[in-house]
C-alpha positions in Angstrom: -16.7 -44.5 -30.1 -12.9 -44.1 -30.8 -10.4 -42.6 -28.9 -9.9 -39.7 -31.8 -13.6 -39.1 -31.8 -14.0 -39.2 -28.1 -11.3 -36.7 -27.1 -12.2 -34.2 -30.2 -16.1 -34.5 -28.7 -14.2 -33.7 -24.9 -12.2 -30.6 -26.0 -15.2 -29.4 -28.0 -17.5 -29.1 -24.8 -14.1 -27.9 -22.6 -14.3 -24.5 -25.8 -18.1 -24.0 -25.1 -17.1 -23.1 -22.1 -14.7 -20.5 -22.5 -12.1 -19.7 -25.6 -9.4 -21.6 -25.1 -5.7 -21.1 -26.7 -4.0 -24.5 -28.0 -2.1 -24.1 -24.8 -4.7 -24.5 -22.6 -6.6 -27.3 -25.5 -3.2 -29.2 -25.3 -2.9 -29.4 -21.6 -6.2 -30.9 -21.3 -6.0 -33.5 -23.4 -3.1 -33.9 -21.6 -4.3 -35.2 -19.0 -7.1 -36.8 -20.9 -5.3 -38.9 -22.9 -2.8 -40.7 -20.0 -3.9 -43.7 -20.1 -4.3 -43.8 -24.1 -1.1 -45.2 -26.5 -0.6 -42.3 -29.1 -0.9 -39.8 -27.3 1.2 -37.3 -28.4 0.0 -37.4 -32.0 -3.4 -37.7 -31.3 -3.4 -34.4 -29.6 -2.1 -33.2 -32.9 -4.7 -34.6 -34.6 -7.6 -32.5 -32.6 -5.9 -29.7 -32.7 -6.0 -29.0 -36.2 -9.5 -30.2 -36.3 -9.6 -27.7 -34.2 -8.2 -24.8 -36.0 -9.2 -26.3 -38.8 -12.9 -25.8 -37.6 -12.3 -22.7 -36.0 -12.6 -23.5 -32.7 -8.8 -22.5 -32.8 -7.4 -19.5 -32.4 -4.9 -17.9 -30.1 -5.0 -14.3 -32.2 -8.7 -14.4 -30.9 -8.5 -16.0 -28.3 -5.9 -13.3 -27.2 -8.1 -10.2 -28.2 -11.3 -12.3 -26.3 -8.8 -12.2 -22.9 -7.4 -8.5 -23.2 -11.6 -7.1 -23.4 -12.5 -9.4 -20.9 -9.5 -8.6 -18.5 -10.1 -4.2 -20.0 -14.0 -4.4 -19.2 -15.3 -6.7 -17.1 -12.2 -7.7 -14.3 -10.4 -5.3 -15.2 -6.5 -5.5 -15.0 -3.5 -4.2 -15.9 -1.8 -4.8 -18.8 0.9 -6.0 -17.4 -1.0 -8.7 -15.6 -3.1 -9.7 -18.6 0.2 -9.5 -20.2 2.1 -12.7 -17.9 -1.4 -14.4 -17.4 -1.6 -14.3 -21.9 1.8 -15.7 -21.8 1.1 -18.3 -18.7 -2.2 -19.4 -21.1 1.2 -20.2 -24.1 0.3 -17.5 -26.5 4.1 -15.8 -27.7 5.3 -12.7 -26.5 4.8 -11.8 -30.0 1.0 -12.4 -30.8 0.8 -10.7 -28.0 1.7 -7.2 -29.2 1.0 -7.5 -32.5 -3.0 -8.0 -31.0 -2.2 -5.2 -28.5 -0.6 -3.1 -31.3 -4.1 -3.3 -33.4 -6.0 -1.0 -33.9 -9.4 -3.2 -33.9 -9.0 -3.4 -29.9 -10.1 -0.6 -27.5 -8.3 -0.9 -24.4 -9.0 1.9 -22.1 -5.4 3.4 -20.0 -4.0 1.5 -16.6 -5.4 4.0 -15.4 -9.0 4.1 -16.5 -9.5 0.3 -15.2 -7.7 1.6 -12.7 -9.8 5.1 -10.9 -13.8 3.4 -13.2 -12.5 0.3 -9.7 -11.7 2.5 -7.0 -14.8 5.1 -7.5 -17.4 1.2 -8.0 -15.3 -0.1 -4.6 -15.1 3.4 -2.7 -18.2 2.5 -1.0 -16.8 0.0 0.7 -14.6 2.2 2.5 -17.0 4.8 3.7 -17.2 3.8 7.4 -13.1 3.3 7.8 -11.2 5.8 8.7 -9.0 7.7 6.0 -5.6 5.3 6.6 -7.0 2.5 6.6 -9.4 3.5 3.6 -6.0 4.0 1.9 -4.5 0.8 2.7 -7.5 -0.8 1.9 -8.1 0.3 -1.7 -4.0 -0.1 -2.7 -4.3 -3.1 -1.7 -7.6 -3.4 -4.3 -5.8 -1.7 -6.6 -2.0 -3.7 -6.4 -4.7 -7.0 -6.8 -5.3 -6.4 -9.6 -1.6 -5.6 -10.9 -1.6 -1.5 -10.7 1.1 0.0 -10.1 3.1 2.4 -6.9 2.1 5.0 -9.0 -0.7 5.1 -11.3 -2.3 4.2 -7.5 -1.5 6.9 -6.0 -2.6 9.5 -8.3 -6.1 7.4 -8.4 -5.8 7.2 -4.6 -5.2 11.3 -4.2 -7.8 11.8 -6.9 -11.6 10.5 -5.7 -10.7 9.9 -1.2 -10.5 13.5 0.5 -8.2 16.0 -0.4 -8.0 16.7 2.9 -6.5 13.3 4.1 -3.8 13.2 2.9 -2.4 16.2 5.0 -2.7 13.5 7.8 -1.2 10.6 6.4 2.1 9.9 8.7 
């Protein structure tokens, strides 16, 4: 079996776990190809073959990633954009996908509120201040900014807490 076929098969296996961006596949192949002589040309030809066979499409990947991060593993939109840029998705393509009509994305407030409502039960035995702090840290770890975190916490925690805040 020649190097092209070996690497193509490894690429198929890599893509079988979840969709990938072109950059992710390219980086993966660079790790696998370190001992081959014609590295870049071989990677380019594999990438082209994967694109022709529709296994690799950054636009579809970006849509998939945004849906995953909006519904299954909710994150703030700025965090999602940051992740996509790390995965090699062009800023213009990200904006284009976000503006497309076929993609329904909940607002950051709705995502944060949903996450907080699911999480609040974990903090039921905590004192009010600790509950507030833990919820704020949790939401901040998902990329939500202070204004959204404050609105969400004020909505889900008992009103009596606000007057006890120091």
